[in-house]
DRENTOR-131228 format. One record per residue (C-alpha): residue number from 1; x, y, z. Coordinates in steps of 0.02 Angstrom, whole numbers, plus 50000, padded with zeros to 5 digits. Layout:
BEGIN
   seq       x       y       z
   NUM       X       Y       Z
...
END
This chain:
BEGIN
   seq       x       y       z
     1   49477   50178   49188
     2   49615   50076   49274
     3   49723   50192   49403
     4   49639   50346   49350
     5   49566   50373   49533
     6   49723   50328   49651
     7   49836   50408   49529
     8   50002   50493   49626
     9   50081   50613   49570
    10   50290   50606   49629
    11   50297   50764   49656
    12   50129   50772   49788
    13   50229   50624   49866
    14   50288   50656   50034
    15   50399   50539   50005
    16   50492   50422   49854
    17   50601   50271   49866
    18   50708   50305   49712
    19   50747   50147   49607
    20   50914   50072   49665
    21   50874   50124   49833
    22   50857   49990   49976
    23   50789   50039   50130
    24   50752   49897   50288
    25   50677   49947   50459
    26   50507   50028   50512
    27   50438   50137   50358
    28   50311   50267   50436
    29   50234   50431   50331
    30   50074   50530   50357
    31   50074   50554   50156
    32   50084   50487   49989
    33   50224   50366   49968
    34   50325   50298   49816
    35   50401   50168   49822
    36   50546   50123   49651
    37   50655   50007   49744
    38   50664   49924   49866
    39   50599   49907   50070
    40   50590   49767   50203
    41   50541   49773   50346
    42   50365   49865   50397
    43   50250   49998   50278
    44   50129   50112   50361
    45   50075   50285   50292
    46   49884   50383   50336
    47   49881   50408   50158
    48   49928   50302   49977
    49   50039   50202   49896
    50   50109   50177   49750
    51   50231   50028   49733
    52   50300   50054   49549
    53   50351   49904   49427
    54   50522   49906   49501
    55   50497   49919   49646
    56   50489   49756   49788
    57   50406   49770   49954
    58   50444   49613   50101
    59   50323   49699   50241
    60   50165   49723   50300
    61   50092   49867   50252
    62   49946   49982   50306
    63   49895   50107   50201
    64   49744   50196   50133
    65   49752   50134   49963
    66   49868   50067   49880
    67   49921   50051   49707
    68   50034   49911   49681
    69   50134   49850   49481
    70   50291   49774   49553
    71   50309   49624   49695
    72   50259   49627   49859
    73   50292   49482   49982
    74   50172   49539   50149
    75   50004   49546   50221
    76   49905   49731   50143
    77   49760   49821   50247
    78   49719   49961   50160
    79   49573   50083   50251
    80   49493   50092   50047
    81   49566   50038   49888
    82   49703   49894   49810
    83   49713   49883   49623
    84   49840   49750   49559
    85   49937   49819   49389
    86   49948   49706   49268
    87   50158   49654   49336
    88   50100   49659   49484
    89   50154   49466   49580
    90   50085   49481   49779
    91   50126   49347   49902
    92   49999   49405   50073
    93   49833   49439   50113
    94   49746   49599   50099
    95   49607   49661   50176
    96   49504   49825   50100
    97   49350   49910   50060
    98   49379   49878   49864
    99   49482   49776   49744
   100   49538   49789   49573
   101   49637   49648   49490
   102   49729   49681   49294
   103   49727   49556   49201
   104   49908   49473   49207
   105   49942   49536   49415
   106   49962   49371   49491
   107   49897   49346   49697
   108   49931   49199   49816
   109   49853   49249   49958
   110   49710   49247   50058
   111   49570   49413   50024
   112   49451   49501   50117
   113   49352   49640   50061
   114   49202   49739   50111
   115   49169   49734   50310
   116   49199   49855   50444
   117   49389   49867   50405
   118   49380   50077   50366
   119   49285   50108   50511
   120   49363   50007   50628
   121   49550   50109   50548
   122   49479   50266   50571
   123   49442   50229   50780
   124   49612   50175   50813
   125   49676   50315   50685
   126   49566   50431   50802
   127   49639   50356   50970
   128   49824   50376   50918
   129   49803   50563   50879
   130   49703   50584   51039
   131   49860   50507   51131
   132   49991   50606   51029
   133   49905   50762   51096
END
């Protein structure tokens, strides 16, 4: 069942960073993001992130859910679930409600699983949306 609940279809993704593509800077999205290439800077989406096996992210990440199969150097703050696939290499701290780690994945950093992160992020998102209106 690993990855079954969080599977992101390419046709449903708002943004796909293709293999061979390098992106630098602050990256903000509302919908699902699939990364097959490289991203450096920061990444935030209100939806789901799927880092493919070929993908590399050197950034702090905020998302609703995250499926990690590639390499990450940075911290992850995820409202709900993080799934680390067998090819995942994560060097950074994680904060989430639920964590799945497949055999073969590597993780170097602090883990905070559970707590009130989802509620705190929801309140912050509602404040930001109210300011935007």
